[in-house]
Structures are given as structure tokens and as C-alpha cells.
C-alpha positions as CSV (number, residue, x, y, z in Angstrom):
1,M,-66.8,34.5,-242.9
2,A,-68.3,31.1,-242.2
3,D,-65.3,30.1,-240.1
4,Q,-65.7,33.2,-238.0
5,Q,-69.4,32.6,-237.6
6,D,-68.7,29.1,-236.3
7,K,-66.1,30.6,-233.8
8,N,-68.6,33.2,-232.6
9,S,-71.2,30.5,-232.1
10,Q,-68.8,28.1,-230.4
11,N,-67.5,30.7,-228.0
12,Q,-70.9,32.4,-227.5
13,Q,-69.4,35.7,-228.5
14,S,-71.6,38.8,-228.4
15,T,-70.9,42.4,-229.2
16,T,-72.6,45.6,-228.0
17,R,-72.0,49.1,-229.2
18,I,-71.8,51.9,-226.7
19,V,-71.5,55.5,-227.9
20,A,-70.2,58.2,-225.5
21,G,-73.1,60.1,-224.0
22,Q,-75.6,57.7,-225.4
23,A,-77.4,57.3,-222.0
24,A,-78.1,61.0,-221.9
25,G,-80.1,60.9,-225.2
26,S,-79.3,62.6,-228.4
27,T,-75.9,64.1,-229.3
28,R,-75.3,67.4,-227.5
29,P,-75.7,70.5,-229.8
30,L,-72.5,72.3,-230.6
31,G,-72.8,75.2,-228.1
32,L,-74.4,73.3,-225.2
33,K,-72.2,73.3,-222.1
34,I,-74.6,71.8,-219.6
35,G,-73.2,68.7,-218.1
36,I,-69.6,69.3,-219.2
37,A,-68.6,70.8,-215.8
38,A,-70.2,67.8,-214.0
39,A,-68.3,65.4,-216.2
40,A,-65.1,67.3,-215.4
41,L,-65.7,67.0,-211.7
42,A,-66.2,63.3,-212.2
43,L,-62.9,63.1,-214.0
44,I,-60.8,64.9,-211.4
45,G,-62.7,64.0,-208.3
46,G,-61.9,61.6,-205.5
47,G,-61.5,57.8,-206.1
48,A,-63.8,56.4,-203.4
49,A,-66.6,55.4,-205.8
50,V,-64.1,53.9,-208.3
51,A,-62.3,52.0,-205.6
52,S,-65.6,50.7,-204.2
53,A,-66.7,49.4,-207.6
54,V,-63.4,47.8,-208.3
55,N,-63.3,46.0,-205.0
56,N,-66.9,45.0,-205.1
57,G,-67.3,46.3,-201.5
58,S,-64.2,44.6,-200.1
59,T,-62.0,46.6,-197.9
60,A,-58.9,44.8,-199.2
61,P,-57.2,46.3,-202.2
62,A,-57.5,44.3,-205.4
63,A,-53.8,43.9,-205.7
64,D,-53.8,42.0,-202.4
65,V,-56.3,39.3,-203.5
66,A,-54.5,36.0,-203.9
67,P,-54.7,34.6,-207.5
68,T,-56.9,31.5,-207.8
69,G,-55.5,30.5,-211.2
70,N,-59.0,29.5,-212.3
71,P,-60.0,30.6,-215.8
72,A,-63.0,33.0,-215.8
73,A,-66.3,31.7,-217.2
74,E,-66.5,34.9,-219.3
75,L,-64.2,37.7,-220.4
76,K,-65.9,41.0,-221.2
77,L,-63.7,43.0,-223.5
78,G,-64.0,46.6,-224.7
79,Y,-62.6,48.3,-227.7
80,F,-63.3,51.1,-230.2
81,G,-64.3,51.1,-233.8
82,N,-61.1,52.9,-234.8
83,V,-58.2,51.8,-236.9
84,T,-56.0,52.6,-233.9
85,H,-57.8,49.6,-232.2
86,A,-56.9,47.2,-235.1
87,P,-55.3,44.7,-232.7
88,A,-58.7,44.3,-231.0
89,L,-60.6,44.3,-234.3
90,V,-58.3,41.7,-235.8
91,G,-58.0,39.7,-232.6
92,V,-61.8,39.4,-232.3
93,S,-62.7,39.0,-236.0
94,K,-60.0,36.4,-236.7
95,G,-60.6,34.5,-233.5
96,F,-57.1,34.9,-232.1
97,I,-58.4,36.0,-228.7
98,A,-61.3,33.5,-228.5
99,D,-59.1,30.6,-229.5
100,E,-56.7,31.4,-226.7
101,L,-59.5,31.8,-224.2
102,G,-60.7,28.3,-224.9
103,S,-63.8,27.5,-222.8
104,T,-64.0,31.1,-221.5
105,K,-66.8,33.0,-223.2
106,L,-65.7,36.2,-225.0
107,S,-68.2,39.0,-224.9
108,T,-67.3,42.4,-226.5
109,Q,-68.5,46.0,-226.2
110,V,-67.7,48.7,-228.7
111,F,-67.1,52.2,-227.3
112,N,-66.5,55.6,-228.8
113,A,-64.0,57.1,-226.4
114,G,-61.9,56.2,-223.3
115,P,-63.8,57.8,-220.4
116,A,-67.0,55.8,-221.3
117,A,-64.9,52.6,-221.4
118,I,-63.3,53.3,-218.0
119,E,-66.7,53.9,-216.5
120,A,-67.8,50.5,-217.8
121,L,-64.7,48.8,-216.5
122,N,-64.9,50.4,-213.0
123,A,-68.6,49.4,-212.9
124,G,-67.8,45.8,-213.7
125,A,-69.6,45.9,-217.1
126,I,-66.3,44.9,-218.8
127,D,-63.2,43.2,-217.4
128,A,-60.5,44.5,-219.8
129,T,-60.4,47.1,-222.6
130,Y,-58.4,48.6,-225.3
131,I,-58.1,52.3,-224.6
132,G,-56.0,55.4,-224.8
133,P,-53.5,56.0,-222.0
134,N,-54.9,59.1,-220.4
135,P,-58.2,57.6,-219.3
136,A,-56.2,54.7,-217.8
137,I,-54.0,57.1,-216.0
138,N,-57.0,59.1,-214.7
139,S,-58.7,55.9,-213.4
140,F,-55.5,54.8,-211.7
141,V,-55.0,58.2,-210.0
142,K,-58.7,58.5,-208.9
143,S,-58.7,55.0,-207.3
144,Q,-55.3,55.5,-205.6
145,G,-53.8,52.8,-207.7
146,E,-56.5,50.1,-207.1
147,S,-58.6,50.2,-210.3
148,V,-56.6,49.1,-213.4
149,N,-53.3,47.9,-214.7
150,I,-51.8,48.5,-218.1
151,I,-50.8,45.0,-219.4
152,A,-49.7,45.8,-222.9
153,G,-49.4,48.3,-225.7
154,A,-51.4,48.0,-228.9
155,A,-50.8,51.0,-231.2
156,A,-48.6,54.0,-231.4
157,G,-49.2,57.1,-233.5
158,G,-52.3,57.9,-235.6
159,A,-53.6,61.1,-234.1
160,Q,-53.7,64.6,-235.7
161,L,-55.2,68.0,-235.4
162,V,-57.0,68.7,-238.6
163,V,-58.5,72.1,-239.4
164,K,-60.2,74.2,-242.1
165,P,-57.8,75.0,-244.9
166,E,-57.7,78.7,-244.1
167,I,-56.2,78.0,-240.7
168,T,-52.4,78.0,-241.3
169,S,-50.9,78.4,-237.8
170,A,-51.7,78.2,-234.1
171,A,-52.2,81.9,-234.1
172,D,-55.3,81.4,-236.3
173,L,-57.0,79.3,-233.6
174,L,-58.0,82.2,-231.3
175,G,-61.8,82.2,-230.8
176,K,-62.2,79.0,-232.9
177,T,-64.1,75.9,-231.9
178,L,-62.4,72.5,-232.0
179,A,-63.6,69.0,-231.2
180,S,-62.1,66.0,-229.4
181,P,-63.7,62.5,-229.0
182,Q,-64.5,62.9,-225.3
183,L,-63.6,65.1,-222.3
184,G,-60.5,63.5,-220.6
185,G,-59.8,61.2,-223.5
186,T,-56.3,60.9,-224.9
187,Q,-56.8,63.2,-227.9
188,D,-58.7,65.7,-225.7
189,V,-55.8,65.9,-223.3
190,A,-53.3,66.1,-226.2
191,L,-55.2,69.0,-227.7
192,R,-55.6,70.9,-224.5
193,A,-51.9,70.4,-223.6
194,W,-50.7,71.5,-227.0
195,L,-52.9,74.6,-227.0
196,A,-51.3,75.5,-223.6
197,T,-47.9,75.4,-225.2
198,Q,-49.2,77.9,-227.8
199,G,-50.3,80.3,-225.0
200,Y,-54.0,79.5,-225.1
201,K,-56.2,78.9,-222.1
202,T,-58.9,76.3,-222.3
203,N,-61.4,75.2,-219.7
204,V,-63.2,71.9,-219.3
205,D,-66.6,73.6,-219.6
206,G,-65.8,74.7,-223.2
207,S,-64.9,78.3,-222.5
208,G,-61.5,79.8,-223.0
209,D,-59.4,81.3,-225.8
210,V,-60.2,78.2,-227.9
211,A,-63.5,76.4,-227.4
212,I,-63.1,72.6,-227.2
213,N,-66.3,70.7,-227.8
214,P,-66.1,67.0,-226.9
215,T,-68.1,65.3,-229.7
216,E,-68.7,61.7,-230.9
217,N,-66.4,61.1,-233.9
218,A,-69.1,60.6,-236.6
219,Q,-70.9,63.7,-235.4
220,T,-67.6,65.6,-235.6
221,L,-67.3,64.7,-239.3
222,K,-70.8,66.0,-240.0
223,L,-70.3,69.2,-238.0
224,F,-67.1,69.9,-239.8
225,Q,-68.7,69.3,-243.2
226,D,-71.5,71.7,-242.1
227,G,-69.0,74.4,-241.2
228,K,-69.9,74.3,-237.5
229,L,-66.4,73.2,-236.3
230,D,-63.0,74.7,-237.2
231,G,-61.1,71.5,-236.6
232,A,-60.6,68.5,-234.3
233,W,-57.8,66.4,-232.7
234,L,-58.7,62.9,-233.8
235,P,-57.4,59.3,-233.9
236,E,-57.5,57.3,-237.1
237,P,-59.5,56.8,-239.2
238,W,-61.3,60.0,-238.3
239,A,-58.4,62.3,-239.0
240,S,-58.0,60.7,-242.5
241,R,-61.8,60.9,-243.1
242,L,-61.8,64.7,-242.4
243,V,-58.8,65.2,-244.6
244,L,-59.9,63.0,-247.6
245,T,-63.7,63.4,-247.5
246,A,-64.2,66.8,-245.9
247,G,-61.3,68.9,-247.1
248,A,-59.5,69.4,-243.8
249,K,-55.7,69.9,-243.6
250,V,-53.3,68.7,-241.0
251,L,-52.1,71.5,-238.7
252,V,-50.4,69.2,-236.1
253,D,-49.3,65.6,-236.6
254,E,-48.8,64.4,-233.0
255,K,-45.9,62.3,-234.0
256,D,-43.9,65.5,-234.6
257,L,-44.3,66.3,-230.9
258,W,-42.5,63.2,-229.6
259,D,-38.7,63.3,-230.2
260,G,-38.1,59.8,-228.7
261,K,-36.2,61.0,-225.6
262,L,-38.7,59.4,-223.3
263,S,-39.4,56.2,-225.2
264,G,-36.3,55.7,-227.3
265,K,-38.6,55.6,-230.4
266,P,-38.8,59.0,-232.2
267,G,-42.2,59.8,-233.5
268,Q,-44.0,57.1,-231.4
269,F,-46.5,57.9,-228.7
270,P,-49.0,55.5,-227.1
271,T,-52.4,55.8,-228.7
272,T,-54.0,52.5,-227.7
273,I,-53.1,50.2,-224.8
274,L,-54.7,47.1,-223.2
275,I,-55.8,47.4,-219.6
276,V,-57.5,45.1,-217.1
277,N,-59.5,45.4,-213.9
278,Q,-57.0,44.6,-211.1
279,K,-59.5,42.4,-209.2
280,F,-60.3,40.4,-212.3
281,A,-56.6,39.9,-213.0
282,A,-56.0,38.8,-209.5
283,D,-58.9,36.3,-209.6
284,H,-58.2,35.0,-213.1
285,P,-54.5,35.3,-214.1
286,D,-54.7,32.5,-216.6
287,T,-57.5,34.3,-218.4
288,V,-55.5,37.4,-218.6
289,K,-52.5,35.5,-219.9
290,A,-54.8,33.9,-222.6
291,L,-56.0,37.3,-223.6
292,L,-52.5,38.5,-224.0
293,K,-51.5,35.5,-226.1
294,G,-54.4,36.4,-228.5
295,H,-53.4,40.0,-228.4
296,V,-49.7,39.2,-229.3
297,K,-50.9,37.0,-232.2
298,S,-53.0,39.9,-233.5
299,V,-50.2,42.4,-233.3
300,D,-47.9,39.9,-235.0
301,W,-50.4,39.4,-237.8
302,L,-50.8,43.1,-238.3
303,N,-47.0,43.5,-238.6
304,S,-46.7,40.6,-241.1
305,A,-49.8,40.7,-243.3
306,S,-49.9,42.5,-246.6
307,A,-51.4,46.0,-246.8
308,S,-54.3,44.5,-248.8
309,D,-55.0,41.7,-246.3
310,K,-54.9,44.2,-243.4
311,A,-57.3,46.6,-245.1
312,T,-59.7,43.7,-245.9
313,V,-59.8,42.3,-242.4
314,I,-59.9,45.6,-240.6
315,N,-62.6,47.0,-242.9
316,A,-64.8,43.9,-242.3
317,A,-64.3,44.2,-238.5
318,L,-65.0,48.0,-238.6
319,K,-68.3,47.2,-240.4
320,E,-69.2,44.8,-237.6
321,A,-68.0,47.1,-234.8
322,A,-68.9,50.6,-236.2
323,G,-71.5,49.9,-238.8
324,A,-69.6,50.9,-241.9
325,E,-66.5,50.2,-243.9
326,L,-63.9,52.7,-244.9
327,K,-62.9,53.9,-248.4
328,A,-59.7,52.5,-249.7
329,D,-57.8,55.8,-249.5
330,V,-58.9,56.4,-246.0
331,I,-57.8,53.1,-244.6
332,D,-54.6,53.3,-246.5
333,R,-53.7,56.7,-245.1
334,S,-54.8,55.6,-241.6
335,L,-52.6,52.5,-241.6
336,K,-49.5,54.5,-242.8
337,N,-49.8,56.7,-239.7
338,I,-49.9,53.8,-237.1
339,V,-47.3,51.5,-235.6
340,F,-48.8,48.3,-234.0
341,T,-46.7,47.3,-231.0
342,V,-47.2,45.5,-227.7
343,D,-44.8,48.0,-226.1
344,P,-46.9,50.6,-224.2
345,L,-44.0,53.0,-224.3
346,A,-44.0,53.3,-220.5
347,G,-41.3,56.1,-220.6
348,T,-43.9,58.6,-221.9
349,Y,-46.4,58.2,-219.0
350,Q,-45.0,60.9,-216.7
351,K,-45.5,63.4,-219.5
352,L,-48.9,62.0,-220.3
353,L,-49.8,62.5,-216.6
354,A,-48.4,66.1,-216.7
355,D,-50.4,66.8,-219.8
356,G,-53.6,65.6,-218.1
357,V,-52.8,68.0,-215.2
358,T,-52.3,70.9,-217.7
359,A,-55.5,70.0,-219.4
360,G,-57.4,70.0,-216.1
361,T,-58.7,66.5,-216.4
362,T,-56.6,64.8,-213.8
363,K,-54.6,65.5,-210.7
364,Q,-50.8,65.3,-210.0
365,A,-50.2,61.9,-208.4
366,D,-47.8,59.0,-208.1
367,I,-48.4,56.5,-210.9
368,N,-45.9,53.9,-209.8
369,G,-47.5,50.5,-210.1
370,I,-49.7,51.4,-213.1
371,F,-48.0,48.7,-215.2
372,D,-48.0,45.0,-214.8
373,L,-46.2,43.6,-217.8
374,R,-45.2,40.2,-216.3
375,A,-47.8,38.2,-218.2
376,L,-47.0,40.0,-221.5
377,N,-43.3,39.3,-221.0
378,S,-44.1,35.6,-220.3
379,V,-46.0,35.2,-223.6
380,S,-44.0,37.4,-226.0
381,D,-40.5,37.7,-227.3
382,G,-38.3,40.3,-225.7
383,K,-38.5,42.3,-222.6
384,T,-41.0,45.1,-222.5
385,S,-40.0,47.8,-220.0
386,A,-42.3,49.4,-217.4
387,A,-39.9,52.3,-217.1
388,G,-39.9,52.0,-213.3
389,L,-43.6,52.4,-213.1
390,G,-44.6,48.8,-212.3
391,K,-43.8,45.1,-212.6
392,E,-42.2,43.6,-215.7
């Protein structure tokens, strides 16, 4: 701990927590729909505002800005207090990222869900973030390819639909109320797309055959315990927390929906990736490469450390990022459901886009160019594929 405190002091590292919807005041009551439709319009609307924020008023696309090669004075990095974001938790807490950044100051912000992180990235409040794939796709589509690039994978798997024990099949969900972390987030899209395959209609305003109530994860746990939610599609550790501490059962393990035909890796689907603001990457390619070096070290550590060491380090980082540690059984179950990998599983992204269209949270678009894996491939072993959707 003392070593980490020294590193934090030396690199002037600071962390801020941001909860989805925090600026609007207290957590939205279960049945309240006001504001959801407006959020939906923001998700699927035009990209002018996003592109303007990304380019800082410049008429030239970010991708056309010539790299200067100068390290940034500061890297502002976002991530979530979830086990699926363990590469970020470990990379920050063990100093892997700060060490690679050298004289560049590392500042971090902790988010609850992807759309809030994307908003911060597009506004310039952060430069890069760990995030789920669907908000990244949505940002890329809205900005007509000018906002972000996916530069690495971080985690695959670790998302489940957990429900009350009396719900035994999809047929039992008619008229029920389910939660997701945030409208347009990766789990929200997965839930809506899966319900569509079961013949259910859902709407982004919360109406439909099944009501979907985007809710901050900690509040979802409480609402489920109070009997005010019938279930939720959640990332780890929240799925495990509902199962082990609130008596939920797994109705759908998302890994069972991915047969490997798109990625070559059965059961794996992208849960967490690393993205960067395109203008920041163009201005500071060396800083992005340093970030990726630290990221690769973190993933390598997660794949080589003992279960006990992983649990200890991740739990300490979660306490710092989210305010509380996890019980041993929760973190153990969570880690068993996740694969840590720098591969973003690019072959799955056309389906992820299609799922977003089905969910009503994005528009059909060309996502060619969403990946830039050149820096990753220059600092890691092997050749990570962009599946024809960008540079590698």
C-alpha cells in the first residue's frame, strides 16, 4: 500500500467517481419515465454535437490531424468499479499504467455505465476509457466515425440475466420489470435484443411487453431485494451479488448466446474494451502507446496471478473505486465468468451494431474504421485482428 501511495503522489494521480444520472439528482424512482425518452433521442440522434466536441471546433476530422509524437502532460482515464474492468483496476492500483506513462500525469474517473463515460469522453473530460462495446459503437456512429477508436480488448464474458426464482423461462417475463445499468449500455442492448428474439417488444421509454428500467447497479441490488424488480441483465460482480446475496437465479448466461462463429472463440463476447478520443490519439500517439503497454501488463498479470492474489488486488481496487470490497464467494464467482484478453473480438461488432439497432439505441451505419489496433500490435505478442473494420 505504501508503494502505491508513493506512486500516486509521484504521478499526481487523482480519482473521481461519477454515477450515471448523478447530475440530475437522486436515483430515479422505479416507475418514473420522465427523461428516458430524451436520453433515447440523444443516443440515436445526429452526431454534430459529438463531432464538434471531439474536434474542439476544428473543421478537420480528428483522423486527419498529423501526429506530433509529444507525450501528453496528462492522461485522463475512465473506468468502472466492476470486476469486468479488472484490467483498469489492476493497471491503476499496481501502477502498471502510471509507470509506463512516465512524466505524464494519470488522472482517473470512475463511472457506473458506458453512456456516461462516452459523454465525458466526447466532452473532453477524459481522454480514454474502459467501456462496453455498444456505447463505443454508438459514439462512432453518431459522430460519423470521428469520435473514438477501439484500441484494445480488456475482458470477455461476465454478464447474465438474473431473475426471481419463480421465473423459469422467457415466457414468464411478460409484464415483468427488469433493470439494466444504463439506457444504451452494453447490457441494456443485450437485454433488449434477447427479449426481441423471444417475441417481446420493448421501448426505450420503459413501455412494452417487458418494462426495462435503467438503474444504477447498487440501486438495482436494493430494488431487487425489496421485491421491486423481477430481474436484471448485469455485468460482474453485480450478477453474482444478486445470485449469492439476494437469492436471484440465472435465466440467461450471455456466454451461451455466442457460439464462436463470429470470433472463433465460443462463449466469448466483448464486455470491456479500451477506447481513446481520436484527436487525443492523433496529438499524443506516444502516450496512447504507453497506456497500452500498461494495459497489456495488467492483462498479463491477471492471466498469471493466483486466484488469491487476483481477489486481493481487485478487492482493494474496488474499495478505492467503488467504496466497498466484495465477499469472497462473490469475487470468486465473478472471476470464473470472465476471460481477460487484449483481443476486442472484432468479428462480433457487426452483430453488436445490429443488436443496438434492434434495441432502438443506435442507427444502422458503416462502422469500418472503428478499430485502430496498430499500437496494440506493436506492444503485444501476436497479431490482434480488426476483422476488416479498421487498422491493425
